[in-house]
N, CA, C and O of each residue as an XYZ file, in Angstrom:
784
protein
N     -32.449    -64.330     36.529
C     -32.937    -65.455     35.745
C     -31.751    -66.168     35.099
O     -30.930    -65.545     34.426
N     -31.675    -67.452     35.308
C     -30.589    -68.252     34.754
C     -31.054    -68.888     33.451
O     -32.037    -69.629     33.426
N     -30.342    -68.592     32.373
C     -30.727    -69.149     31.068
C     -29.663    -70.156     30.638
O     -28.858    -69.898     29.744
N     -29.686    -71.292     31.292
C     -28.719    -72.353     31.037
C     -29.456    -73.655     30.783
O     -30.603    -73.823     31.196
N     -28.795    -74.562     30.109
C     -29.349    -75.894     29.878
C     -28.216    -76.878     29.681
O     -27.157    -76.541     29.151
N     -28.457    -78.089     30.113
C     -27.525    -79.200     29.916
C     -28.288    -80.329     29.260
O     -29.411    -80.646     29.652
N     -27.678    -80.928     28.267
C     -28.347    -81.999     27.545
C     -27.399    -83.177     27.333
O     -26.200    -83.002     27.116
N     -27.966    -84.377     27.403
C     -27.263    -85.605     27.034
C     -28.095    -86.307     25.974
O     -29.325    -86.299     26.024
N     -27.418    -86.908     25.028
C     -28.114    -87.686     23.995
C     -27.255    -88.910     23.698
O     -26.085    -88.789     23.334
N     -27.845    -90.076     23.856
C     -27.119    -91.314     23.586
C     -27.960    -92.180     22.667
O     -29.103    -92.511     22.980
N     -27.385    -92.541     21.537
C     -28.030    -93.462     20.599
C     -27.005    -94.535     20.233
O     -25.888    -94.536     20.750
N     -27.389    -95.438     19.349
C     -26.440    -96.446     18.871
C     -25.367    -95.823     17.989
O     -24.349    -96.454     17.704
N     -25.597    -94.564     17.551
C     -24.672    -93.905     16.636
C     -23.792    -92.852     17.309
O     -22.659    -92.622     16.886
N     -24.319    -92.213     18.360
C     -23.587    -91.113     18.987
C     -23.829    -91.065     20.492
O     -24.807    -91.603     21.012
N     -22.890    -90.394     21.173
C     -23.022    -90.092     22.598
C     -22.592    -88.639     22.780
O     -21.467    -88.273     22.439
N     -23.493    -87.810     23.322
C     -23.263    -86.363     23.363
C     -23.549    -85.814     24.752
O     -24.557    -86.154     25.371
N     -22.651    -84.961     25.236
C     -22.853    -84.178     26.446
C     -22.682    -82.716     26.056
O     -21.692    -82.350     25.423
N     -23.653    -81.877     26.435
C     -23.648    -80.493     25.976
C     -24.198    -79.579     27.058
O     -25.153    -79.931     27.751
N     -23.601    -78.413     27.201
C     -24.144    -77.390     28.096
C     -24.049    -76.037     27.421
O     -23.128    -75.779     26.646
N     -25.019    -75.166     27.724
C     -25.033    -73.819     27.145
C     -25.545    -72.835     28.180
O     -26.479    -73.121     28.930
N     -24.911    -71.665     28.204
C     -25.332    -70.544     29.036
C     -25.503    -69.356     28.104
O     -24.523    -68.828     27.578
N     -26.749    -68.935     27.899
C     -27.027    -67.859     26.949
C     -26.467    -66.523     27.404
O     -26.298    -65.613     26.592
N     -26.181    -66.395     28.680
C     -25.664    -65.135     29.222
C     -24.203    -65.285     29.645
O     -23.769    -64.717     30.648
N     -23.472    -66.044     28.877
C     -22.068    -66.293     29.177
C     -21.159    -65.223     28.604
O     -21.567    -64.081     28.391
N     -19.928    -65.616     28.361
C     -18.908    -64.678     27.876
C     -18.294    -65.111     26.551
O     -17.278    -64.565     26.123
N     -18.911    -66.089     25.907
C     -18.385    -66.554     24.621
C     -17.298    -67.595     24.742
O     -16.552    -67.825     23.791
N     -17.197    -68.231     25.904
C     -16.227    -69.311     26.085
C     -16.806    -70.588     25.488
O     -17.722    -71.177     26.062
N     -16.294    -71.013     24.366
C     -16.875    -72.139     23.635
C     -15.824    -73.195     23.336
O     -14.711    -72.877     22.917
N     -16.183    -74.441     23.552
C     -15.315    -75.549     23.152
C     -16.181    -76.690     22.640
O     -17.219    -77.018     23.215
N     -15.730    -77.278     21.553
C     -16.446    -78.400     20.954
C     -15.445    -79.486     20.614
O     -14.379    -79.215     20.061
N     -15.797    -80.712     20.948
C     -14.969    -81.864     20.628
C     -15.882    -82.967     20.099
O     -16.484    -83.720     20.864
N     -15.970    -83.042     18.777
C     -16.853    -84.015     18.128
C     -16.068    -85.083     17.372
O     -16.646    -86.053     16.883
N     -14.758    -84.905     17.278
C     -13.961    -85.792     16.438
C     -13.895    -85.312     14.997
O     -13.251    -85.943     14.159
N     -14.563    -84.186     14.702
C     -14.574    -83.600     13.357
C     -14.061    -82.166     13.492
O     -14.859    -81.262     13.737
N     -12.760    -81.930     13.343
C     -12.188    -80.620     13.649
C     -12.855    -79.435     12.944
O     -13.052    -78.390     13.564
N     -13.202    -79.573     11.677
C     -13.847    -78.449     10.983
C     -15.189    -78.128     11.628
O     -15.519    -76.956     11.810
N     -15.962    -79.142     11.975
C     -17.261    -78.935     12.622
C     -17.075    -78.315     14.007
O     -17.843    -77.438     14.402
N     -16.062    -78.765     14.742
C     -15.762    -78.156     16.046
C     -15.552    -76.657     15.886
O     -16.072    -75.855     16.662
N     -14.789    -76.299     14.878
C     -14.484    -74.882     14.627
C     -15.772    -74.107     14.344
O     -15.922    -72.981     14.818
N     -16.697    -74.683     13.586
C     -17.948    -73.999     13.267
C     -18.835    -73.871     14.514
O     -19.427    -72.816     14.745
N     -18.928    -74.925     15.305
C     -19.727    -74.873     16.530
C     -19.178    -73.829     17.498
O     -19.941    -73.129     18.165
N     -17.868    -73.731     17.570
C     -17.261    -72.735     18.447
C     -17.559    -71.320     17.964
O     -17.600    -70.389     18.768
N     -17.767    -71.148     16.664
C     -18.165    -69.829     16.146
C     -19.524    -69.417     16.711
O     -19.732    -68.252     17.050
N     -20.443    -70.371     16.810
C     -21.768    -70.055     17.359
C     -21.630    -69.573     18.796
O     -22.229    -68.566     19.173
N     -20.844    -70.285     19.602
C     -20.666    -69.882     20.991
C     -19.953    -68.550     21.124
O     -20.396    -67.674     21.866
N     -18.855    -68.397     20.410
C     -18.057    -67.175     20.496
C     -18.859    -65.955     20.068
O     -18.936    -64.969     20.800
N     -19.451    -66.021     18.892
C     -20.157    -64.859     18.356
C     -21.559    -64.713     18.945
O     -22.169    -63.648     18.853
N     -22.064    -65.786     19.547
C     -23.330    -65.693     20.265
C     -23.166    -65.149     21.671
O     -24.145    -64.767     22.312
N     -21.918    -65.110     22.157
C     -21.699    -64.693     23.534
C     -22.145    -65.748     24.527
O     -22.404    -65.443     25.691
N     -22.233    -66.984     24.071
C     -22.692    -68.091     24.917
C     -21.497    -68.845     25.474
O     -20.473    -68.972     24.804
N     -21.620    -69.340     26.684
C     -20.693    -70.346     27.166
C     -21.230    -71.679     26.665
O     -22.351    -72.068     26.996
N     -20.437    -72.370     25.875
C     -20.894    -73.572     25.186
C     -19.846    -74.659     25.323
O     -18.673    -74.443     25.017
N     -20.267    -75.820     25.780
C     -19.382    -76.975     25.902
C     -20.044    -78.158     25.210
O     -21.176    -78.520     25.529
N     -19.337    -78.751     24.271
C     -19.866    -79.902     23.540
C     -18.809    -80.996     23.529
O     -17.672    -80.764     23.118
N     -19.185    -82.185     23.980
C     -18.321    -83.363     23.898
C     -19.133    -84.471     23.254
O     -20.163    -84.878     23.792
N     -18.685    -84.959     22.115
C     -19.457    -85.959     21.377
C     -18.540    -87.038     20.830
O     -17.412    -86.768     20.418
N     -19.038    -88.251     20.833
C     -18.373    -89.374     20.180
C     -19.398    -90.022     19.273
O     -20.539    -90.264     19.668
N     -18.972    -90.300     18.049
C     -19.900    -90.895     17.097
C     -19.232    -91.939     16.236
O     -18.029    -92.179     16.335
N     -20.032    -92.553     15.393
C     -19.546    -93.631     14.516
C     -18.851    -93.048     13.283
O     -19.297    -93.238     12.151
N     -17.748    -92.331     13.530
C     -17.027    -91.674     12.446
C     -16.398    -92.657     11.474
O     -16.034    -92.281     10.360
N     -16.265    -93.917     11.886
C     -15.745    -94.929     10.968
C     -16.745    -95.224      9.855
O     -16.383    -95.768      8.812
N     -18.003    -94.861     10.085
C     -19.030    -95.030      9.049
C     -19.135    -93.752      8.221
O     -19.042    -93.783      6.994
N     -19.331    -92.623      8.916
C     -19.528    -91.338      8.239
C     -19.577    -90.265      9.315
O     -19.723    -90.571     10.499
N     -19.455    -89.008      8.904
C     -19.582    -87.908      9.855
C     -21.030    -87.438      9.999
O     -21.340    -86.644     10.887
N     -21.899    -87.918      9.143
C     -23.283    -87.434      9.096
C     -24.005    -87.576     10.433
O     -24.619    -86.618     10.904
N     -23.942    -88.759     11.053
C     -24.683    -88.990     12.297
C     -24.239    -88.039     13.398
O     -25.069    -87.493     14.125
N     -22.940    -87.840     13.521
C     -22.416    -86.959     14.566
C     -22.830    -85.515     14.315
O     -23.262    -84.822     15.236
N     -22.701    -85.062     13.079
C     -23.088    -83.688     12.743
C     -24.564    -83.464     13.068
O     -24.918    -82.477     13.714
N     -25.410    -84.366     12.628
C     -26.842    -84.215     12.843
C     -27.213    -84.262     14.332
O     -27.948    -83.402     14.816
N     -26.709    -85.257     15.048
C     -27.112    -85.422     16.442
C     -26.607    -84.290     17.330
O     -27.299    -83.882     18.262
N     -25.422    -83.785     17.056
C     -24.920    -82.637     17.821
C     -25.797    -81.412     17.544
O     -26.135    -80.676     18.471
N     -26.166    -81.188     16.289
C     -27.009    -80.037     15.945
C     -28.376    -80.136     16.621
O     -28.891    -79.140     17.128
N     -28.957    -81.320     16.629
C     -30.244    -81.520     17.294
C     -30.120    -81.240     18.795
O     -30.955    -80.545     19.374
N     -29.084    -81.781     19.408
C     -28.883    -81.603     20.844
C     -28.650    -80.134     21.189
O     -29.167    -79.641     22.191
N     -27.879    -79.440     20.366
C     -27.657    -78.015     20.581
C     -28.963    -77.238     20.454
O     -29.230    -76.340     21.253
N     -29.769    -77.572     19.467
C     -31.058    -76.899     19.302
C     -31.981    -77.118     20.484
O     -32.638    -76.184     20.944
N     -32.036    -78.346     20.978
C     -32.884    -78.644     22.139
C     -32.413    -77.888     23.371
O     -33.226    -77.348     24.120
N     -31.104    -77.848     23.582
C     -30.569    -77.138     24.746
C     -30.808    -75.637     24.627
O     -31.154    -74.982     25.610
N     -30.627    -75.096     23.439
C     -30.879    -73.677     23.218
C     -32.333    -73.330     23.541
O     -32.612    -72.341     24.219
N     -33.238    -74.145     23.053
C     -34.672    -73.893     23.294
C     -34.999    -73.967     24.784
O     -35.758    -73.146     25.298
N     -34.426    -74.949     25.475
C     -34.661    -75.069     26.909
C     -34.106    -73.861     27.663
O     -34.761    -73.328     28.559
N     -32.890    -73.429     27.295
C     -32.264    -72.301     27.978
C     -33.055    -71.006     27.777
O     -33.051    -70.139     28.650
N     -33.724    -70.873     26.646
C     -34.531    -69.677     26.370
C     -35.688    -69.518     27.353
O     -36.116    -68.400     27.641
N     -36.181    -70.619     27.855
C     -37.284    -70.554     28.817
C     -38.544    -69.984     28.202
O     -38.916    -70.342     27.084
N     -39.209    -69.085     28.942
C     -40.512    -68.562     28.494
C     -40.394    -67.412     27.493
O     -41.409    -66.940     26.982
N     -39.190    -66.959     27.208
C     -38.890    -65.934     26.202
C     -39.380    -64.539     26.575
O     -39.350    -63.638     25.737
N     -39.822    -64.345     27.791
C     -40.284    -63.021     28.213
C     -39.133    -62.026     28.123
O     -38.047    -62.257     28.655
N     -39.393    -60.919     27.442
C     -38.435    -59.826     27.357
C     -37.407    -59.924     26.258
O     -36.657    -58.972     26.042
N     -37.341    -61.053     25.543
C     -36.306    -61.174     24.505
C     -36.605    -60.270     23.318
O     -37.747    -59.875     23.081
N     -35.557    -59.958     22.587
C     -35.719    -59.150     21.372
C     -36.463    -59.934     20.295
O     -37.248    -59.351     19.546
N     -36.238    -61.209     20.206
C     -36.916    -62.183     19.349
C     -36.399    -62.229     17.916
O     -36.056    -63.309     17.435
N     -36.330    -61.110     17.225
C     -35.913    -61.082     15.819
C     -34.475    -60.583     15.700
O     -34.023    -59.778     16.515
N     -33.765    -61.061     14.690
C     -32.438    -60.538     14.390
C     -32.066    -60.883     12.958
O     -32.509    -61.892     12.410
N     -31.249    -60.033     12.367
C     -30.776    -60.299     11.012
C     -29.494    -59.517     10.772
O     -29.167    -58.584     11.506
N     -28.783    -59.915      9.738
C     -27.571    -59.202      9.375
C     -26.911    -59.818      8.169
O     -27.277    -60.903      7.717
N     -25.928    -59.103      7.657
C     -25.102    -59.587      6.546
C     -23.694    -59.728      7.077
O     -23.152    -58.812      7.696
N     -23.102    -60.896      6.827
C     -21.843    -61.243      7.474
C     -20.789    -61.636      6.436
O     -20.962    -62.609      5.702
N     -19.705    -60.875      6.384
C     -18.642    -61.171      5.420
C     -17.539    -62.018      6.029
O     -17.294    -61.974      7.234
N     -16.895    -62.771      5.195
C     -15.610    -63.384      5.502
C     -14.827    -63.365      4.201
O     -15.055    -64.183      3.310
N     -13.915    -62.434      4.105
C     -13.165    -62.196      2.870
C     -14.128    -61.998      1.699
O     -14.939    -61.072      1.726
N     -14.056    -62.840      0.680
C     -14.901    -62.628     -0.511
C     -16.335    -63.108     -0.321
O     -17.198    -62.816     -1.150
N     -16.599    -63.835      0.752
C     -17.932    -64.404      0.989
C     -18.804    -63.425      1.779
O     -18.324    -62.718      2.665
N     -20.084    -63.399      1.440
C     -21.054    -62.571      2.161
C     -22.332    -63.376      2.303
O     -22.901    -63.836      1.313
N     -22.781    -63.545      3.546
C     -23.961    -64.359      3.843
C     -24.948    -63.533      4.651
O     -24.564    -62.823      5.580
N     -26.215    -63.632      4.294
C     -27.276    -62.954      5.041
C     -28.008    -63.982      5.905
O     -28.385    -65.052      5.427
N     -28.204    -63.646      7.179
C     -28.915    -64.507      8.121
C     -30.034    -63.681      8.733
O     -29.815    -62.549      9.163
N     -31.239    -64.252      8.772
C     -32.380    -63.616      9.434
C     -33.120    -64.688     10.208
O     -33.348    -65.787      9.702
N     -33.500    -64.359     11.457
C     -34.175    -65.375     12.261
C     -35.217    -64.767     13.189
O     -35.203    -63.576     13.502
N     -36.116    -65.641     13.610
C     -37.199    -65.308     14.536
C     -37.299    -66.458     15.526
O     -37.485    -67.609     15.131
N     -37.176    -66.148     16.806
C     -37.322    -67.171     17.851
C     -38.811    -67.394     18.089
O     -39.328    -67.154     19.180
N     -39.469    -67.849     17.068
C     -40.924    -67.860     16.961
C     -41.605    -69.048     17.626
O     -42.801    -68.998     17.912
N     -40.854    -70.114     17.872
C     -41.486    -71.354     18.309
C     -42.017    -72.166     17.139
O     -42.598    -73.235     17.326
N     -41.814    -71.650     15.925
C     -42.265    -72.337     14.708
C     -41.044    -72.654     13.847
O     -40.488    -71.759     13.210
N     -40.626    -73.906     13.823
C     -39.439    -74.246     13.029
C     -39.715    -74.153     11.529
O     -40.652    -74.756     11.006
N     -38.868    -73.378     10.863
C     -38.962    -73.256      9.415
C     -37.603    -72.774      8.922
O     -37.041    -71.827      9.472
N     -37.080    -73.415      7.900
C     -35.746    -73.073      7.411
C     -35.790    -72.844      5.903
O     -36.307    -73.667      5.147
N     -35.239    -71.711      5.487
C     -34.997    -71.444      4.072
C     -33.486    -71.349      3.903
O     -32.837    -70.514      4.533
N     -32.934    -72.192      3.064
C     -31.482    -72.266      2.834
C     -31.230    -71.988      1.365
O     -31.504    -72.839      0.519
N     -30.716    -70.818      1.052
C     -30.392    -70.462     -0.329
C     -28.894    -70.169     -0.393
O     -28.462    -69.022     -0.510
N     -28.137    -71.231     -0.314
C     -26.682    -71.130     -0.291
C     -26.124    -72.061     -1.358
O     -26.202    -73.283     -1.239
N     -25.569    -71.470     -2.389
C     -24.934    -72.255     -3.441
C     -23.465    -72.419     -3.098
O     -22.702    -71.454     -3.088
N     -23.083    -73.649     -2.818
C     -21.685    -73.933     -2.493
C     -20.961    -74.412     -3.749
O     -21.410    -75.352     -4.404
N     -19.844    -73.770     -4.085
C     -19.049    -74.267     -5.219
C     -18.586    -75.693     -4.960
O     -18.503    -76.131     -3.813
N     -18.287    -76.404     -6.025
C     -17.750    -77.757     -5.875
C     -16.485    -77.700     -5.025
O     -15.629    -76.836     -5.212
N     -16.388    -78.637     -4.092
C     -15.265    -78.603     -3.164
C     -15.058    -79.990     -2.578
O     -16.020    -80.723     -2.351
N     -13.830    -80.341     -2.339
C     -13.552    -81.575     -1.616
C     -13.964    -81.403     -0.159
O     -14.007    -80.278      0.339
N     -14.270    -82.505      0.534
C     -14.576    -82.403      1.963
C     -13.461    -81.689      2.711
O     -12.294    -81.740      2.321
N     -13.850    -81.015      3.804
C     -12.931    -80.171      4.559
C     -12.436    -80.892      5.802
O     -13.236    -81.433      6.566
N     -11.122    -80.905      6.012
C     -10.548    -81.451      7.234
C     -10.441    -82.961      7.229
O     -10.708    -83.623      6.226
N     -10.038    -83.498      8.393
C      -9.880    -84.939      8.560
C     -10.204    -85.316     10.003
O      -9.561    -84.812     10.923
N     -11.205    -86.208     10.225
C     -12.024    -86.811      9.185
C     -12.813    -85.750      8.414
O     -13.084    -84.664      8.926
N     -13.168    -86.083      7.190
C     -13.723    -85.071      6.294
C     -15.121    -84.612      6.684
O     -15.980    -85.411      7.057
N     -15.324    -83.292      6.585
C     -16.640    -82.683      6.740
C     -17.157    -82.376      5.347
O     -16.602    -81.523      4.654
N     -18.213    -83.060      4.929
C     -18.819    -82.816      3.624
C     -19.495    -81.448      3.671
O     -20.372    -81.247      4.511
N     -19.129    -80.502      2.811
C     -19.741    -79.177      2.853
C     -21.265    -79.196      2.783
O     -21.922    -78.296      3.307
N     -21.829    -80.221      2.135
C     -23.289    -80.306      2.062
C     -23.921    -80.516      3.439
O     -25.112    -80.264      3.623
N     -23.123    -80.975      4.401
C     -23.647    -81.174      5.754
C     -23.886    -79.857      6.487
O     -24.567    -79.841      7.512
N     -23.343    -78.761      5.986
C     -23.577    -77.461      6.631
C     -25.072    -77.154      6.661
O     -25.603    -76.739      7.692
N     -25.745    -77.356      5.540
C     -27.190    -77.123      5.500
C     -27.912    -78.020      6.494
O     -28.804    -77.570      7.213
N     -27.523    -79.287      6.531
C     -28.194    -80.236      7.415
C     -27.985    -79.868      8.881
O     -28.904    -79.985      9.691
N     -26.777    -79.424      9.220
C     -26.488    -79.021     10.594
C     -27.327    -77.811     10.992
O     -27.944    -77.801     12.057
N     -27.347    -76.799     10.140
C     -28.098    -75.575     10.440
C     -29.592    -75.871     10.533
O     -30.264    -75.384     11.442
N     -30.115    -76.666      9.598
C     -31.548    -76.984      9.603
C     -31.926    -77.845     10.804
O     -32.989    -77.649     11.393
N     -31.073    -78.792     11.171
C     -31.354    -79.640     12.336
C     -31.377    -78.814     13.610
O     -32.242    -79.006     14.464
N     -30.423    -77.891     13.739
C     -30.398    -76.998     14.894
C     -31.673    -76.153     14.957
O     -32.346    -76.112     15.987
N     -31.995    -75.486     13.861
C     -33.143    -74.573     13.846
C     -34.453    -75.307     14.109
O     -35.328    -74.786     14.802
N     -34.593    -76.500     13.568
C     -35.808    -77.280     13.786
C     -35.936    -77.669     15.258
O     -37.005    -77.517     15.849
N     -34.859    -78.167     15.846
C     -34.898    -78.571     17.253
C     -35.097    -77.376     18.178
O     -35.706    -77.508     19.239
N     -34.588    -76.209     17.782
C     -34.715    -75.000     18.592
C     -36.034    -74.278     18.341
O     -36.358    -73.319     19.041
N     -36.796    -74.729     17.351
C     -38.072    -74.098     16.967
C     -37.856    -72.647     16.535
O     -38.515    -71.727     17.021
N     -36.919    -72.473     15.614
C     -36.569    -71.157     15.088
C     -36.993    -71.071     13.623
O     -36.869    -72.043     12.878
N     -37.492    -69.910     13.214
C     -37.646    -69.607     11.801
C     -36.335    -68.981     11.351
O     -35.889    -67.983     11.918
N     -35.718    -69.570     10.332
C     -34.376    -69.154      9.936
C     -34.266    -69.084      8.419
O     -34.671    -70.001      7.704
N     -33.707    -67.976      7.949
C     -33.408    -67.810      6.527
C     -31.915    -67.546      6.379
O     -31.367    -66.668      7.045
N     -31.257    -68.305      5.508
C     -29.837    -68.120      5.221
C     -29.683    -67.982      3.708
O     -30.111    -68.852      2.949
N     -29.069    -66.882      3.278
C     -28.899    -66.620      1.855
C     -27.471    -66.180      1.593
O     -26.986    -65.227      2.204
N     -26.804    -66.867      0.693
C     -25.456    -66.415      0.325
C     -25.588    -65.320     -0.733
O     -26.301    -65.473     -1.724
N     -24.896    -64.235     -0.502
C     -24.892    -63.126     -1.458
C     -23.791    -63.307     -2.496
O     -23.968    -63.012     -3.678
N     -22.639    -63.807     -2.016
C     -21.523    -64.076     -2.920
C     -20.486    -64.912     -2.190
O     -20.524    -65.041     -0.967
N     -19.577    -65.468     -2.942
C     -18.499    -66.240     -2.334
C     -17.963    -67.294     -3.284
O     -18.709    -67.859     -4.083
N     -16.668    -67.555     -3.193
C     -16.020    -68.581     -4.006
C     -15.423    -69.685     -3.152
O     -15.340    -70.835     -3.582
N     -15.004    -69.333     -1.933
C     -14.336    -70.279     -1.056
C     -15.370    -70.920     -0.130
O     -16.034    -70.227      0.641
N     -15.503    -72.237     -0.210
C     -16.540    -72.940      0.552
C     -16.335    -72.770      2.056
O     -17.295    -72.559      2.798
N     -15.101    -72.862      2.497
C     -14.813    -72.657      3.923
C     -15.314    -71.288      4.368
O     -15.948    -71.178      5.418
N     -15.043    -70.249      3.590
C     -15.460    -68.899      3.939
C     -16.986    -68.775      3.992
O     -17.525    -68.139      4.898
N     -17.672    -69.373      3.034
C     -19.140    -69.289      2.995
C     -19.739    -69.962      4.226
O     -20.617    -69.403      4.882
N     -19.259    -71.166      4.534
C     -19.794    -71.896      5.679
C     -19.463    -71.175      6.985
O     -20.318    -71.058      7.863
N     -18.241    -70.698      7.115
C     -17.864    -70.025      8.359
C     -18.628    -68.720      8.542
O     -19.027    -68.397      9.661
N     -18.839    -67.966      7.472
C     -19.643    -66.745      7.571
C     -21.062    -67.072      8.029
O     -21.674    -66.305      8.772
N     -21.576    -68.212      7.582
C     -22.913    -68.645      7.982
C     -22.978    -68.931      9.472
O     -23.888    -68.457     10.152
N     -22.034    -69.695      9.986
C     -22.047    -70.042     11.406
C     -21.783    -68.813     12.283
O     -22.402    -68.665     13.337
N     -20.876    -67.937     11.861
C     -20.643    -66.704     12.611
C     -21.902    -65.835     12.605
O     -22.290    -65.282     13.633
N     -22.522    -65.724     11.453
C     -23.739    -64.926     11.346
C     -24.870    -65.491     12.188
O     -25.619    -64.743     12.817
N     -24.992    -66.813     12.200
C     -26.012    -67.437     13.043
C     -25.748    -67.109     14.508
O     -26.671    -66.740     15.234
N     -24.497    -67.239     14.950
C     -24.160    -66.918     16.331
C     -24.501    -65.486     16.680
O     -25.090    -65.221     17.728
N     -24.131    -64.555     15.803
C     -24.374    -63.139     16.075
C     -25.868    -62.829     16.119
O     -26.319    -62.062     16.970
N     -26.635    -63.420     15.209
C     -28.081    -63.175     15.209
C     -28.746    -63.777     16.443
O     -29.659    -63.180     17.013
N     -28.291    -64.956     16.854
C     -28.828    -65.541     18.085
C     -28.525    -64.642     19.273
O     -29.377    -64.440     20.138
N     -27.319    -64.105     19.316
C     -26.937    -63.190     20.402
C     -27.895    -62.004     20.468
O     -28.363    -61.632     21.544
N     -28.181    -61.412     19.306
C     -29.066    -60.249     19.271
C     -30.501    -60.626     19.639
O     -31.183    -59.880     20.342
N     -30.954    -61.786     19.160
C     -32.351    -62.181     19.362
C     -32.658    -62.581     20.803
O     -33.786    -62.393     21.258
N     -31.687    -63.127     21.532
C     -31.945    -63.566     22.911
C     -31.786    -62.422     23.910
O     -32.105    -62.576     25.089
N     -31.292    -61.278     23.442
C     -31.056    -60.153     24.346
C     -32.354    -59.722     25.033
O     -33.388    -59.562     24.384
N     -32.285    -59.539     26.338
C     -33.444    -59.074     27.097
C     -33.548    -57.565     26.935
O     -32.600    -56.841     27.237
N     -34.696    -57.086     26.458
C     -34.860    -55.656     26.257
C     -36.164    -55.106     26.827
O     -36.439    -53.914     26.695
N     -36.976    -55.965     27.465
C     -38.213    -55.489     28.086
C     -38.665    -56.510     29.114
O     -37.949    -57.468     29.405
N     -39.839    -56.304     29.656
C     -40.438    -57.273     30.572
C     -41.673    -57.914     29.956
O     -42.464    -58.561     30.642
N     -41.820    -57.726     28.661
C     -42.993    -58.219     27.948
C     -42.624    -59.392     27.046
O     -41.486    -59.509     26.591
N     -43.596    -60.251     26.798
C     -43.416    -61.303     25.805
C     -43.600    -60.677     24.428
O     -44.632    -60.051     24.187
N     -42.641    -60.821     23.513
C     -42.723    -60.156     22.221
C     -43.646    -60.889     21.229
O     -43.212    -61.388     20.192
N     -44.923    -60.930     21.592
C     -45.912    -61.591     20.722
C     -47.301    -61.039     21.023
O     -47.682    -60.898     22.185
N     -48.046    -60.732     19.979
C     -49.433    -60.265     20.179
C     -50.353    -61.403     20.580
O     -51.464    -61.169     21.057
N     -49.888    -62.658     20.386
C     -50.696    -63.819     20.779
C     -50.580    -64.111     22.268
O     -51.418    -64.802     22.846
N     -49.525    -63.572     22.880
C     -49.319    -63.825     24.301
C     -48.591    -65.135     24.583
O     -48.490    -65.552     25.736
N     -48.085    -65.786     23.539
C     -47.335    -67.031     23.717
C     -46.375    -67.181     22.545
O     -46.686    -66.810     21.413
N     -45.207    -67.731     22.838
C     -44.229    -68.037     21.779
C     -43.827    -69.498     21.922
O     -43.012    -69.993     21.143
């Protein structure tokens, strides 16, 4: 069974080409014009064990918001497509993920029901990188991805002072939980309803 998907998204604000292989080797590359965001997206691929390729151009002269949002939506749609009928997947995953002083808890269910709880207090911080990534966009990126992928997702920061560390622990944790949740462990659909 091949669990791959390719997606294109073109609007007046962005142009995106994306491919994902859920059974890859963690070879990830992202080129959005926002280096900090590229680094976070590559964490999802690397720690998810996915082969992930993202090439995006957006109206960065206006803001980074449109590019961040549209890439997250496109990634979520491709992830959902690659999952297919979900037969045999583990479905649930959770964990606590440290990065130096930061500790973030991620729990998710590939339920087909999009729902996001974000309890992450980010200390005051200047935007990261150039062009700047507004740290507040981390929530929007994660929520846009989870909604498009139809995932129930809870993210809770346990502690942390460095905004970069908190955000990176979140993206690494999301990747690792996705890796665990998509793992094939049976020949059954993991739902008493018979559909996900």
